[in-house]
PALOLO-951235 format. One record per residue (C-alpha): residue in three letters; y, x, z. Coordinates in pm, 1 decimal. Each point is the difference from the previous one (the first is absolute). Example, Ala and Ser with C-alpha at 12.3 -4.5 7.8 and 13.67 -1.06 7.14 Angstrom:
2
R, ALA, -450.0, 1230.0, 780.0 $
R, SER, 344.0, 137.0, -66.0 $
***
This chain:
512
R, MET, -88.8, 1499.3, 64.3 $
R, SER, 295.3, -6.4, 248.0 $
R, LEU, 126.2, -310.6, 165.9 $
R, PRO, 248.2, -231.3, -209.1 $
R, SER, 369.8, 112.5, 109.4 $
R, LEU, 259.0, -193.9, 186.7 $
R, GLU, 172.3, -60.0, -341.7 $
R, PHE, -327.2, -127.9, -165.6 $
R, TRP, -20.0, -278.0, 277.3 $
R, SER, 348.7, -93.8, 7.1 $
R, LEU, 13.1, -63.3, -382.8 $
R, HIS, -328.2, -141.2, -50.5 $
R, LEU, -15.6, -231.3, 294.5 $
R, GLY, 387.3, -85.0, -45.0 $
R, ALA, -57.7, -71.2, -370.5 $
R, CYS, -278.2, -205.0, 64.2 $
R, LEU, 145.5, -203.4, 268.2 $
R, VAL, 341.1, -47.6, -196.7 $
R, THR, -202.4, -116.6, -317.5 $
R, GLY, -215.8, -248.7, 184.3 $
R, LEU, 312.0, -132.2, 163.8 $
R, LEU, 177.1, -37.1, -346.6 $
R, ALA, -305.2, -133.3, -153.7 $
R, TRP, -39.9, -267.1, 248.4 $
R, ALA, 373.4, -105.6, 33.6 $
R, LEU, 34.0, -18.2, -375.1 $
R, GLY, -343.4, -159.1, -53.6 $
R, LEU, 67.1, -277.6, 256.8 $
R, GLY, 356.5, -41.4, -125.2 $
R, LEU, -77.6, -26.1, -359.6 $
R, HIS, -308.0, -239.9, 74.9 $
R, ARG, 227.5, -242.7, 195.8 $
R, ALA, 308.0, 46.5, -268.0 $
R, LEU, -233.7, -92.3, -291.2 $
R, ARG, -201.0, -253.8, 218.3 $
R, LEU, -311.3, 162.6, -136.4 $
R, SER, -342.3, -147.1, 81.8 $
R, HIS, -160.6, 128.4, 325.0 $
R, ALA, -308.3, 33.0, -209.9 $
R, SER, 158.9, 263.9, -224.9 $
R, ARG, -274.1, 267.6, 69.1 $
R, ALA, 110.0, 237.3, -264.2 $
R, TYR, 354.9, -5.7, 134.6 $
R, TRP, -71.8, 105.5, 358.1 $
R, LEU, -254.6, 254.8, -139.1 $
R, GLY, 254.5, 151.2, -199.3 $
R, VAL, 230.3, 20.2, 303.8 $
R, TRP, -282.0, 133.9, 194.8 $
R, THR, -49.6, 270.7, -253.6 $
R, LEU, 371.7, 95.1, -3.7 $
R, ALA, -3.8, 50.2, 368.5 $
R, ALA, -327.1, 206.0, 11.5 $
R, LEU, -38.4, 194.7, -348.2 $
R, PRO, 321.1, 229.2, 4.3 $
R, THR, -118.7, 172.4, 325.9 $
R, VAL, -378.3, 18.3, -98.8 $
R, ALA, 109.9, 100.4, -339.4 $
R, ALA, 201.2, 265.3, 114.5 $
R, LEU, -235.9, 145.7, 288.6 $
R, ILE, -284.8, 2.3, -279.7 $
R, LEU, 202.7, 172.5, -279.1 $
R, ARG, 135.5, 258.8, 249.9 $
R, TRP, -353.0, 92.1, 112.8 $
R, LEU, -156.5, -21.9, -350.8 $
R, GLY, 266.2, 42.3, -224.4 $
R, PRO, 54.9, 261.3, -298.8 $
R, GLU, 38.6, 298.2, 249.2 $
R, ALA, -319.2, -65.0, 180.4 $
R, SER, -197.4, -113.2, -310.0 $
R, ALA, -19.1, 359.8, -131.5 $
R, TRP, -208.3, 85.4, 333.1 $
R, PRO, -199.7, 211.4, 63.6 $
R, ILE, 250.8, 278.4, -59.7 $
R, ALA, -167.1, 361.0, 2.1 $
R, PRO, 188.3, 273.0, 134.7 $
R, SER, 43.2, 240.0, -330.4 $
R, LEU, 246.0, 262.6, 139.1 $
R, PRO, -8.4, 265.6, 268.3 $
R, LEU, 255.7, -61.4, 299.5 $
R, PRO, 357.0, 86.9, -60.9 $
R, VAL, 54.3, 360.2, 90.4 $
R, LEU, 280.5, 62.4, 285.9 $
R, ASP, 146.0, 315.8, 132.9 $
R, ASP, 265.8, -35.2, 264.5 $
R, ALA, -114.3, 291.5, 243.9 $
R, GLY, 333.3, 186.6, -26.2 $
R, ALA, 279.6, -5.4, 267.8 $
R, TRP, 277.5, -238.4, -20.3 $
R, PRO, 327.7, 138.7, 131.2 $
R, GLY, 171.9, -234.7, 251.1 $
R, LEU, -254.6, -267.3, -1.0 $
R, GLY, -270.0, -77.9, 252.2 $
R, ALA, -274.7, -237.1, 43.3 $
R, ALA, 136.7, -330.3, 117.5 $
R, SER, -86.4, -106.6, 354.3 $
R, PRO, -241.6, -298.8, -17.4 $
R, ALA, 182.9, -336.8, 18.6 $
R, THR, -103.1, -275.0, 215.1 $
R, PRO, -82.3, -316.5, -172.1 $
R, THR, 267.6, -267.2, -8.7 $
R, ALA, -11.1, -346.6, 147.2 $
R, ALA, -21.2, -157.4, -346.7 $
R, THR, -317.4, 256.0, -98.2 $
R, ALA, -149.9, -78.8, 326.2 $
R, LEU, 26.5, -390.7, -48.6 $
R, ARG, -115.2, 39.6, -351.6 $
R, ASP, -317.2, 197.6, 109.4 $
R, TRP, -66.5, -284.7, 242.2 $
R, LEU, 82.1, -294.5, -213.8 $
R, GLU, -208.8, 100.6, -313.1 $
R, PRO, -347.7, 6.3, 153.0 $
R, LEU, 92.4, -306.6, 221.2 $
R, LEU, 128.7, -216.6, -318.8 $
R, ALA, -332.4, 116.7, -178.5 $
R, ALA, -229.2, -96.5, 309.6 $
R, VAL, 183.9, -335.4, 33.2 $
R, TYR, -42.8, -75.5, -397.6 $
R, LEU, -360.4, 97.6, 2.3 $
R, SER, -60.5, -187.8, 333.0 $
R, GLY, 142.2, -300.0, -138.8 $
R, ALA, -189.5, 19.5, -332.6 $
R, PHE, -331.6, 63.9, 194.8 $
R, VAL, 52.6, -323.1, 213.4 $
R, ALA, 106.4, -216.7, -310.7 $
R, ALA, -326.0, 136.8, -200.4 $
R, LEU, -194.5, -94.3, 303.2 $
R, ARG, 117.8, -327.6, 40.7 $
R, TRP, -72.7, -63.2, -378.0 $
R, TRP, -361.3, 151.9, 9.8 $
R, SER, -60.7, -196.4, 311.8 $
R, GLY, 66.4, -332.9, -190.7 $
R, LEU, -183.1, 123.8, -301.9 $
R, ARG, -309.1, 73.0, 240.9 $
R, ALA, 36.6, -355.6, 158.0 $
R, VAL, -12.9, -149.9, -342.7 $
R, ARG, -288.9, 188.7, -110.9 $
R, ARG, -194.5, -113.1, 288.6 $
R, ILE, 81.7, -352.3, -80.9 $
R, VAL, -111.9, 33.7, -356.0 $
R, ALA, -317.5, 167.7, 114.2 $
R, ALA, -99.0, -275.8, 214.5 $
R, SER, 69.4, -265.9, -259.9 $
R, ARG, -254.7, -201.6, -170.0 $
R, PRO, -22.4, -189.0, -348.6 $
R, PHE, 173.6, -293.4, 5.6 $
R, GLU, -252.1, -198.8, -181.1 $
R, ASP, -259.4, 94.0, 237.5 $
R, GLN, 208.1, -188.0, 292.4 $
R, PHE, 160.5, -265.3, -168.5 $
R, ASP, -208.0, -119.0, -284.6 $
R, GLY, 75.9, -363.7, 66.4 $
R, ARG, 393.7, 97.5, -79.7 $
R, PHE, -113.1, 26.1, -377.1 $
R, ASP, -51.2, -375.6, -1.6 $
R, ASP, 358.1, -5.2, -53.5 $
R, PRO, 90.4, 26.6, -363.9 $
R, SER, 304.9, 207.3, 66.7 $
R, VAL, -135.0, 238.0, 242.4 $
R, ALA, -305.7, 47.8, -248.9 $
R, ALA, 227.1, 40.3, -306.2 $
R, GLU, 226.1, 242.4, 209.0 $
R, TRP, -293.6, 219.8, 96.4 $
R, ARG, -126.7, 25.8, -341.7 $
R, ARG, 308.0, 103.1, -101.9 $
R, LEU, 33.6, 286.2, 256.2 $
R, ARG, -361.4, 110.2, -99.0 $
R, GLU, 91.2, 26.5, -364.1 $
R, ALA, 311.8, 203.6, 107.0 $
R, GLY, -223.6, 242.6, 193.6 $
R, ILE, 127.9, -106.2, 349.5 $
R, GLU, -263.3, -70.9, 275.8 $
R, LEU, 61.2, -273.3, 249.6 $
R, ARG, -123.7, 74.4, 367.9 $
R, SER, 20.3, -161.6, 315.7 $
R, ILE, 115.9, 164.5, 342.5 $
R, ASP, -39.8, -119.9, 372.8 $
R, VAL, 331.6, 161.1, 112.5 $
R, ALA, 270.2, -258.7, 79.4 $
R, THR, 266.4, 107.2, -248.3 $
R, SER, 147.9, -79.4, -323.1 $
R, PRO, -148.3, 39.6, -319.6 $
R, PHE, 63.6, 323.7, -202.6 $
R, ALA, -120.4, 186.5, -297.1 $
R, VAL, -98.8, 363.5, -25.6 $
R, CYS, -30.5, 208.9, -320.1 $
R, LEU, -266.9, 282.4, 114.2 $
R, PRO, -269.5, 54.6, -39.7 $
R, ARG, 30.5, -302.4, -232.5 $
R, PRO, 250.3, -288.6, -18.8 $
R, THR, -113.1, -233.0, 291.7 $
R, ILE, 148.4, -318.9, 150.4 $
R, LEU, -72.6, -58.0, 380.7 $
R, VAL, 12.8, -346.0, 139.6 $
R, PRO, -42.1, -84.1, 376.2 $
R, VAL, -282.0, -230.5, 85.3 $
R, ALA, 219.3, -209.7, 238.3 $
R, LEU, 263.0, -28.0, -276.6 $
R, VAL, -253.1, -141.6, -259.2 $
R, ALA, -95.8, -263.6, 233.6 $
R, ARG, 352.1, -143.9, 36.4 $
R, MET, 116.9, -5.1, -353.6 $
R, SER, -75.9, -246.8, -275.5 $
R, GLY, -156.9, 123.3, -313.5 $
R, GLU, 329.3, -8.6, -184.5 $
R, GLN, 185.2, 201.2, 299.9 $
R, LEU, -274.8, 257.6, -37.4 $
R, ARG, 31.1, 12.4, -361.4 $
R, MET, 356.9, 91.9, 30.8 $
R, VAL, -57.3, 248.5, 243.2 $
R, LEU, -241.3, 180.0, -205.0 $
R, ARG, 247.9, -24.2, -293.8 $
R, HIS, 270.7, 164.2, 212.2 $
R, GLU, -229.3, 290.3, 115.3 $
R, ALA, -132.0, 52.8, -384.0 $
R, ALA, 371.5, 37.6, -107.1 $
R, HIS, 66.0, 265.9, 237.2 $
R, LEU, -297.4, 167.4, -147.6 $
R, ALA, 96.8, -62.3, -360.7 $
R, ARG, 352.0, 130.9, 85.5 $
R, ARG, -147.5, 312.2, 169.4 $
R, ASP, 206.4, -65.6, 320.6 $
R, PRO, -247.3, 184.7, 218.2 $
R, GLN, 25.6, 305.7, -205.3 $
R, ARG, 391.8, -15.9, -9.1 $
R, ALA, -3.7, -82.0, 385.0 $
R, ALA, -217.2, 313.3, 66.7 $
R, ALA, 234.1, 230.5, -220.1 $
R, MET, 324.1, -141.5, 172.1 $
R, ARG, -149.2, 45.5, 345.8 $
R, LEU, -111.7, 360.8, -79.4 $
R, VAL, 379.4, 89.0, -98.1 $
R, GLN, 108.8, -174.6, 335.1 $
R, VAL, -226.9, 212.0, 186.4 $
R, LEU, 171.4, 302.4, -136.3 $
R, LEU, 356.9, -161.3, 53.0 $
R, TRP, -79.4, -167.1, 322.2 $
R, PHE, 331.2, 66.6, 134.4 $
R, ASP, 165.5, -219.5, -265.3 $
R, PRO, 28.9, -369.6, 130.3 $
R, PHE, 172.5, -105.7, -320.1 $
R, LEU, -305.1, 67.7, -190.2 $
R, ARG, -211.0, -234.4, 238.7 $
R, LEU, 243.1, -272.1, -25.0 $
R, ILE, 3.5, 10.6, -384.1 $
R, ALA, -384.5, 26.8, 0.4 $
R, GLN, -2.7, -320.2, 196.2 $
R, ARG, 186.2, -145.6, -273.3 $
R, VAL, -234.6, 96.2, -266.7 $
R, GLN, -287.5, -146.0, 196.0 $
R, VAL, 175.7, -319.7, 56.1 $
R, ALA, 81.6, -26.1, -375.2 $
R, ALA, -369.0, 84.7, -96.9 $
R, GLU, -133.3, -305.6, 258.9 $
R, LEU, 233.3, -240.3, -178.3 $
R, ARG, -94.7, 108.6, -329.5 $
R, CYS, -389.4, -60.0, 105.5 $
R, ASP, 92.4, -317.4, 162.2 $
R, ALA, 170.7, -152.0, -325.9 $
R, GLU, -331.4, 130.2, -181.1 $
R, ALA, -215.5, -191.6, 242.5 $
R, ILE, 211.4, -314.7, -36.3 $
R, ALA, 23.5, 6.4, -354.4 $
R, ASP, 303.9, -202.5, -21.9 $
R, ARG, -171.0, -306.2, 96.1 $
R, ALA, 220.7, -232.3, 240.4 $
R, ASP, -313.4, -157.4, 147.0 $
R, ARG, -126.9, 305.0, 130.3 $
R, ARG, 299.0, 152.5, 179.7 $
R, ARG, -54.8, -182.6, 337.0 $
R, SER, -358.2, 78.3, 2.5 $
R, TYR, 39.3, 362.8, -56.4 $
R, ALA, 263.6, 0.4, 272.0 $
R, GLN, -235.8, -168.7, 234.2 $
R, ALA, -269.1, 270.9, -69.7 $
R, TYR, 293.8, 261.5, 88.3 $
R, LEU, 37.9, -158.6, 332.1 $
R, GLN, -350.8, -21.0, 81.1 $
R, THR, -38.6, 361.7, -93.5 $
R, LEU, 302.2, 105.4, 216.9 $
R, ARG, -161.8, -198.6, 292.6 $
R, LEU, -339.8, 150.2, -56.2 $
R, SER, 141.6, 391.4, -22.8 $
R, ALA, 272.2, -46.4, 278.8 $
R, GLY, -225.3, 178.3, 242.7 $
R, ALA, -158.3, 261.1, -210.2 $
R, PRO, 224.2, 108.4, -304.2 $
R, LEU, -165.4, 238.1, -241.3 $
R, PRO, 94.3, 351.3, 76.1 $
R, ALA, 90.5, 100.2, -329.5 $
R, PRO, 241.3, -113.2, -275.8 $
R, ALA, -291.4, -149.9, -198.4 $
R, ALA, 25.3, -362.1, 115.5 $
R, ALA, 227.8, -246.3, -152.2 $
R, PHE, 32.3, -216.1, 312.6 $
R, SER, 33.3, 243.6, 251.5 $
R, ARG, 369.5, 82.8, 36.5 $
R, GLN, 164.0, -98.8, 340.7 $
R, ASP, 368.8, -16.2, -140.2 $
R, PRO, 99.6, -383.3, 75.0 $
R, GLY, 258.4, 37.8, -284.4 $
R, HIS, -274.9, 106.8, -268.9 $
R, HIS, -204.2, -317.4, 101.2 $
R, ARG, 308.4, -222.2, -42.6 $
R, LEU, 56.3, 142.3, -321.1 $
R, ARG, -342.6, -29.3, -143.0 $
R, ILE, -35.4, -373.2, 133.1 $
R, ALA, 314.7, -93.3, -151.2 $
R, HIS, -101.8, 157.5, -342.2 $
R, MET, -328.1, -196.2, 30.9 $
R, ILE, 144.2, -341.0, 65.5 $
R, GLU, 337.5, 45.9, -222.2 $
R, GLY, -55.8, 261.2, -237.9 $
R, ASP, 206.2, 275.3, -112.7 $
R, ARG, 350.7, -91.6, -13.6 $
R, ARG, 133.6, 326.6, -93.2 $
R, ARG, 10.6, 137.8, -334.2 $
R, ARG, -197.0, 315.6, -134.3 $
R, ALA, 193.5, 291.8, -120.3 $
R, PRO, 15.5, -21.6, -387.2 $
R, PRO, -142.1, 287.0, -200.1 $
R, ALA, 352.4, 142.7, -101.4 $
R, LEU, 73.8, 6.3, 373.4 $
R, ARG, -318.3, 190.5, 103.8 $
R, TRP, 66.1, 266.0, -276.7 $
R, VAL, 360.0, 63.2, 124.0 $
R, LEU, -137.6, 13.3, 364.3 $
R, ALA, -285.5, 230.4, -108.8 $
R, ALA, 225.4, 241.4, -183.8 $
R, THR, 274.3, 15.6, 267.1 $
R, ALA, -291.3, 74.3, 296.7 $
R, LEU, -162.5, 254.3, -217.0 $
R, ALA, 347.1, 165.0, -60.0 $
R, ALA, 104.1, -11.2, 370.1 $
R, GLY, -330.6, 124.0, 114.4 $
R, ALA, 10.4, 302.2, -246.6 $
R, ALA, 354.7, 85.2, 130.0 $
R, ILE, -119.8, -19.3, 336.6 $
R, ALA, -318.5, 200.4, -55.4 $
R, SER, 196.2, 239.5, -196.0 $
R, VAL, 239.2, 65.6, 268.5 $
R, GLN, -284.3, 65.7, 252.0 $
R, ILE, -188.2, 230.9, -248.4 $
R, ALA, 338.0, 192.7, -68.4 $
R, ALA, 119.2, 34.4, 356.3 $
R, PRO, -237.1, 251.3, 159.2 $
R, GLY, 138.4, 349.7, -125.0 $
R, ASN, 195.3, -88.0, -318.6 $
R, ALA, 349.6, 20.8, 121.4 $
R, PRO, 244.1, 148.5, -219.6 $
R, HIS, 136.9, 343.4, 89.7 $
R, PRO, 355.4, 30.7, 150.8 $
R, ALA, 244.7, 198.3, -190.2 $
R, ALA, 53.3, 351.1, 33.5 $
R, GLY, 258.9, 116.6, 251.1 $
R, ILE, -195.4, -121.1, 320.5 $
R, PRO, 75.0, 233.2, 313.1 $
R, ALA, -195.8, 290.6, -15.3 $
R, GLY, 7.5, 101.2, 370.0 $
R, ILE, -388.2, -41.4, 15.8 $
R, SER, -165.8, 267.3, -236.0 $
R, SER, -325.2, 199.0, -21.9 $
R, GLY, -5.9, 357.0, 9.6 $
R, ILE, -302.0, 71.6, -200.2 $
R, PRO, 56.7, 317.6, -236.2 $
R, ALA, -171.6, 35.0, -328.3 $
R, SER, -170.7, 310.6, -94.7 $
R, ALA, 121.8, -71.6, -348.8 $
R, PRO, 321.7, -158.7, -133.2 $
R, ALA, -65.1, -378.5, -48.3 $
R, GLN, 41.3, -141.1, -342.8 $
R, ALA, 135.7, -349.7, -79.9 $
R, ALA, -247.4, -223.8, -144.0 $
R, PRO, 74.3, -55.9, -387.7 $
R, SER, 65.8, -353.3, -131.6 $
R, ALA, -349.1, 14.2, -180.8 $
R, VAL, -169.5, 30.0, 303.6 $
R, ALA, 169.6, -305.1, 161.6 $
R, ALA, -98.3, -212.8, -298.7 $
R, ALA, -327.1, 117.9, 5.5 $
R, ALA, -37.1, -84.6, 368.3 $
R, SER, 145.3, -358.7, -87.0 $
R, ALA, -262.9, -56.4, -258.9 $
R, GLU, -307.5, 121.6, 219.8 $
R, ILE, 77.6, -86.6, 359.5 $
R, ALA, 268.0, -194.5, 169.4 $
R, PHE, 132.6, 156.5, 315.0 $
R, ALA, 191.1, -196.1, 264.5 $
R, SER, 216.0, 141.5, 278.3 $
R, PRO, -212.7, 116.8, 300.7 $
R, MET, 276.7, -179.8, 240.4 $
R, ARG, 89.4, -362.8, 40.3 $
R, LYS, 361.5, 103.5, 34.0 $
R, PRO, 48.7, 327.3, -178.6 $
R, ARG, 290.1, 217.1, 110.7 $
R, ILE, 12.2, 321.5, -176.2 $
R, SER, 104.7, 291.1, 188.5 $
R, GLY, -117.6, 298.2, -219.8 $
R, HIS, -32.7, 13.1, -384.9 $
R, PHE, -217.9, 217.4, -220.3 $
R, GLY, 127.3, 325.0, -102.0 $
R, GLU, 289.3, 2.0, 251.4 $
R, VAL, 109.6, 343.7, 145.2 $
R, GLY, 167.4, 54.0, 322.8 $
R, PRO, -25.8, 45.5, 352.7 $
R, PRO, -269.3, 20.3, 143.7 $
R, ARG, -173.6, 56.3, -328.9 $
R, SER, 25.1, 334.5, -178.9 $
R, ASN, -176.1, -118.9, -294.6 $
R, PRO, 13.7, -342.0, -216.9 $
R, HIS, -149.9, -286.0, 196.9 $
R, ARG, -321.6, -128.7, -146.4 $
R, GLY, -31.9, -325.6, 121.5 $
R, LEU, 183.9, -314.2, 108.7 $
R, ASP, 96.3, -75.4, 359.5 $
R, PHE, -5.7, -350.5, 142.1 $
R, ALA, 196.1, -51.8, 333.4 $
R, ALA, -131.2, -240.2, 241.1 $
R, PRO, -63.8, -43.5, 397.0 $
R, ARG, -293.0, 188.4, 123.3 $
R, GLY, -306.5, -263.8, -15.2 $
R, THR, 105.6, -177.5, -338.0 $
R, PRO, -271.7, -74.5, -212.3 $
R, VAL, -69.3, 206.0, -315.5 $
R, HIS, -181.5, -170.9, -282.2 $
R, ALA, -208.3, 112.1, -286.9 $
R, PRO, 199.8, -13.2, -332.9 $
R, ALA, -320.9, -82.1, -210.8 $
R, ALA, -367.7, -32.7, 17.6 $
R, GLY, -166.0, 334.6, 74.7 $
R, VAL, -250.3, 185.3, 228.2 $
R, VAL, 94.7, 200.7, 302.3 $
R, VAL, -71.1, 374.9, -66.0 $
R, ALA, 174.2, 121.8, 314.3 $
R, ALA, 86.0, -131.4, 351.2 $
R, THR, 90.5, 257.0, 241.4 $
R, GLU, 227.6, 144.3, 266.9 $
R, SER, -32.4, 340.7, -131.1 $
R, TYR, -3.8, 31.9, -375.2 $
R, ASP, -119.1, 337.2, -131.2 $
R, ASN, 266.0, 275.9, -17.5 $
R, ALA, 291.9, -236.4, 72.4 $
R, PRO, 53.1, -74.0, 362.5 $
R, ASN, 371.4, -97.5, -71.5 $
R, TYR, -140.7, -311.7, -194.0 $
R, GLY, -133.1, -138.2, 358.1 $
R, THR, -233.6, -291.0, -40.4 $
R, VAL, -82.8, -61.2, -381.8 $
R, VAL, -158.7, -250.7, -212.2 $
R, VAL, -116.2, 51.0, -374.7 $
R, LEU, -92.9, -270.0, -226.3 $
R, ASP, -171.3, 33.5, -336.8 $
R, HIS, 104.8, -260.7, -235.9 $
R, GLY, -223.5, 96.5, -302.7 $
R, GLY, 118.7, 108.9, -320.8 $
R, GLY, 110.1, 315.1, 130.5 $
R, TRP, 271.8, -148.3, 252.5 $
R, GLN, 12.3, 89.1, 359.8 $
R, SER, 249.6, -63.9, 274.5 $
R, LEU, 49.0, 173.6, 329.5 $
R, TYR, 180.6, -136.2, 303.6 $
R, ALA, 124.3, 246.1, 275.9 $
R, HIS, 115.6, -9.1, 374.4 $
R, LEU, -170.6, -303.2, 78.2 $
R, ASP, -28.7, -115.9, 365.6 $
R, ARG, -346.7, -90.9, -51.4 $
R, TYR, -249.0, -86.8, -298.9 $
R, GLU, -182.9, -332.1, -6.2 $
R, VAL, -235.4, 81.5, -276.6 $
R, GLN, -327.3, 193.6, -48.9 $
R, ILE, -114.2, 288.4, -270.9 $
R, GLY, -172.6, -183.4, -276.1 $
R, GLN, 146.7, -344.6, 105.6 $
R, GLN, 113.7, -209.1, -310.7 $
R, VAL, 331.4, -158.7, 48.0 $
R, ALA, 194.4, -264.5, -184.9 $
R, SER, 358.4, 7.3, -95.2 $
R, GLY, 209.3, -87.1, 295.8 $
R, GLU, -262.1, 69.6, 230.2 $
R, ARG, 125.7, 193.6, 327.2 $
R, ILE, -125.0, 360.3, 20.2 $
R, GLY, 227.5, 134.1, 291.9 $
R, ARG, 323.3, -2.5, 184.5 $
R, VAL, 310.4, 187.1, 0.3 $
R, GLY, 42.7, 261.5, 220.1 $
R, THR, 151.7, 348.6, 95.8 $
R, THR, -300.0, 226.2, -44.4 $
R, GLY, 49.0, 349.2, -148.9 $
R, LYS, 334.4, 146.1, -57.4 $
R, VAL, 259.2, -275.9, -40.8 $
R, THR, 355.4, -85.4, 114.7 $
R, GLY, -101.4, -371.1, 66.1 $
R, ALA, -236.5, -275.5, -57.5 $
R, HIS, -93.8, -32.4, -363.6 $
R, VAL, -289.0, 10.1, -244.9 $
R, HIS, 10.6, 237.2, -266.5 $
R, VAL, -184.3, -108.2, -332.2 $
R, GLU, -103.1, 216.4, -277.8 $
R, LEU, -148.0, -136.9, -335.6 $
R, LEU, -219.3, 237.7, -208.1 $
R, ARG, -133.3, -36.2, -374.6 $
R, ASP, -281.4, 229.4, -50.8 $
R, GLY, 94.8, 244.9, 269.7 $
R, ARG, 360.4, 10.3, -88.3 $
R, ARG, 271.4, -148.9, 205.9 $
R, VAL, 218.6, -275.0, -143.1 $
R, ASP, 312.5, -191.6, 113.8 $
R, PRO, -134.3, -298.4, 183.9 $
R, GLU, 330.4, -170.9, -28.2 $
R, PRO, -7.0, -165.9, -333.1 $
R, LEU, -372.8, -103.4, 48.2 $
R, LEU, 4.2, -153.6, 328.4 $
R, ARG, 128.9, -335.4, -103.1 $
***
């Protein structure tokens, strides 16, 4: 598979950053304007989804969409027969053109962008994996809580909470690491509490801390955080996604704080004191993973949580009607953004006829070409959707045209473009030919032939080079080569032929 093109990077990276910025700005502005609660986890999770989902969905649908779902496509036809050995009066082979500065820059930027992205994703994944391994080591060294603190069960509140956790299938264990309490969901739901912290807390404070961590497990916060982190590894370059994810985590902590306090005013200051004790304990050794409730180092986050613990939540929750409106708006906006990203690679409409035809192909036909009947076009639309092989198509030669330098009707479609411009597969298919010397057709230059199944084949001639291999499966929009001047030409362009059951048809009404 060839490297993603410069258009791919500019489209999807730009769309991801713009979508993230808009989601962050609109989410923050609406949150302030409506004075919504900071504990509105569902609200911020919706904003995060709006920022991340369009790009992720567009990439998944582009790679695994309808065109790719029909794979593997087995070649069922022989290669197109070409015969252009005859002499062409007054026309010689084009001299090799030197690559333009834009082409050289493109050839340098595309692998660089791919390397930068993969390096960033690797570093982000490595940091996540290192944190998970650190947590795994802590869990492996933990001990059953009752083995070390059997005396704490003399406190009725702690004993009652321990029994409740056991009934819920949650294990309670102690650790020697001076960090904050945290919960994990694998290999089984477990709450881990530092030994040093247990000695500093009263029974009521310990019970509230345990309820906080149990609330995380009940709300599946570890699973949600892991899924969000995976997406952020793939979209590591988007700072707005991280900002929104922090809001989601803050809202989750506030909800669990409220559940630990259970709206009892006499518990608020005691729980806040337990929070401060945990901060002091874990200040020197924060947990290297997002599993801990008290391990964040953001002072604003700590002030907000303490204010909520002591004073309660003074802001309103989003009413159900507003939630539905916001969800519908976010889904519509996300779908629109994803649709633009999906449609952009290679689905641009054709320009009107009459584009200057100063660049044309000199490929004679051994037999007169015939225009495709409308029935053939209708059948193609029903069976397979073709797209333009060029991002910005400029047609310089139409099917069936006769005139210098052609003595016979033109049997394809010419797209004029600077040398080095990417040529993309118009539909999913398998490469059946990729060569600089096609049989009996030296005038065609470098050629790629795709078999799309169902009797359909497409041919691309005069390429500067091909970027696929015979037998390779390609997706719609995947780059297969570059515009060139090989063979007999009057200028840089790509000659495209479309065949149905070995018979050439007019590509123009089909390449939408």
